[in-house]
C-alpha positions as CSV (number, residue, x, y, z in Angstrom):
1,M,0.0,0.0,0.0
2,T,1.4,3.3,-1.0
3,I,1.5,6.5,1.1
4,K,-1.2,8.0,-1.1
5,E,-3.5,5.0,-0.5
6,K,-2.8,5.1,3.2
7,T,-3.7,8.8,3.2
8,E,-7.0,8.1,1.4
9,L,-7.8,5.3,3.8
10,L,-7.2,7.6,6.8
11,K,-9.2,10.4,5.2
12,I,-12.2,8.1,4.6
13,K,-12.1,6.6,8.1
14,D,-12.0,10.2,9.5
15,L,-15.1,11.1,7.4
16,E,-16.8,8.0,8.7
17,I,-16.2,9.0,12.3
18,K,-17.3,12.6,11.7
19,T,-20.5,11.3,9.9
20,I,-21.4,9.0,12.8
21,K,-20.9,11.9,15.3
22,K,-23.1,14.2,13.3
23,I,-25.8,11.5,13.0
24,Y,-25.8,11.0,16.8
25,K,-26.1,14.8,17.2
26,E,-28.9,14.8,14.6
27,Q,-27.2,17.4,12.4
28,K,-28.7,16.5,9.1
29,D,-27.2,19.4,7.2
30,S,-23.7,18.4,8.3
31,V,-24.4,14.8,7.4
32,I,-25.5,15.7,3.9
33,R,-22.3,17.8,3.4
34,L,-20.2,14.8,4.6
35,Y,-22.1,12.5,2.3
36,G,-21.4,14.9,-0.5
37,K,-17.7,14.8,0.1
38,V,-17.7,11.0,0.1
39,E,-19.8,11.0,-3.0
40,Q,-17.3,13.2,-4.8
41,M,-14.4,11.0,-3.7
42,F,-16.4,7.9,-4.9
43,S,-17.2,9.4,-8.3
44,K,-13.7,10.7,-9.0
45,G,-11.9,7.8,-7.4
46,N,-10.3,4.7,-8.9
47,Y,-11.1,1.1,-8.1
48,F,-9.1,1.2,-4.9
49,T,-10.8,4.4,-3.6
50,R,-14.3,3.0,-4.4
51,S,-13.4,-0.2,-2.7
52,I,-12.3,1.4,0.6
53,I,-15.3,3.7,0.6
54,G,-17.5,0.7,0.3
55,N,-15.7,-1.3,2.9
56,N,-14.6,1.3,5.4
57,Y,-17.4,3.9,5.1
58,I,-20.6,2.6,3.7
59,T,-20.6,-0.8,5.4
60,P,-19.8,0.3,9.0
61,L,-22.1,3.3,8.7
62,S,-25.0,1.3,7.3
63,Q,-24.6,-1.4,10.0
64,R,-25.0,1.2,12.7
65,L,-28.0,2.8,11.0
66,E,-29.7,-0.6,10.4
67,M,-29.4,-1.5,14.1
68,N,-32.3,0.9,14.7
69,Y,-33.9,1.0,11.3
70,S,-36.8,3.2,12.2
71,W,-34.4,5.9,13.3
72,G,-31.5,5.1,10.9
73,K,-33.6,4.9,7.7
74,Q,-33.9,8.7,7.4
75,Y,-30.1,8.9,7.2
76,L,-29.8,5.9,4.8
77,D,-32.3,7.7,2.5
78,L,-30.0,10.8,2.5
79,F,-27.2,8.8,0.6
80,P,-26.4,10.5,-2.7
81,Q,-27.0,8.4,-5.9
82,N,-23.7,6.6,-6.2
83,L,-23.5,5.8,-2.5
84,K,-27.1,4.4,-2.7
85,V,-26.0,2.2,-5.6
86,E,-23.0,0.9,-3.6
87,Y,-25.1,0.3,-0.5
88,S,-27.6,-1.7,-2.6
89,R,-24.8,-3.7,-4.2
90,Q,-23.6,-4.6,-0.8
91,I,-27.0,-5.6,0.5
92,Y,-27.8,-7.8,-2.4
93,S,-24.3,-9.3,-2.8
94,S,-25.1,-12.2,-0.5
95,G,-27.5,-13.6,-3.0
96,I,-30.3,-13.9,-0.5
């Protein structure tokens, strides 16, 4: 893993932590802005970037939000288009 890849990984993990904190504080506008940053990284990123966003941002975040689905669904619905597609891909990848 190169230094650039490590930097991207740390940046995405930091965005995940910030997003979770904003969700628990119920700051929807901040959450939407953070989703937008991740969406931009996802859209412009290469395969590696998309992969770490899927595995280190969307998966842990969606698991937390799905634990209390009645509360977390509103934040899952705020995902931008590309993140929604990635989230759906992860859900249906099990083949169930």
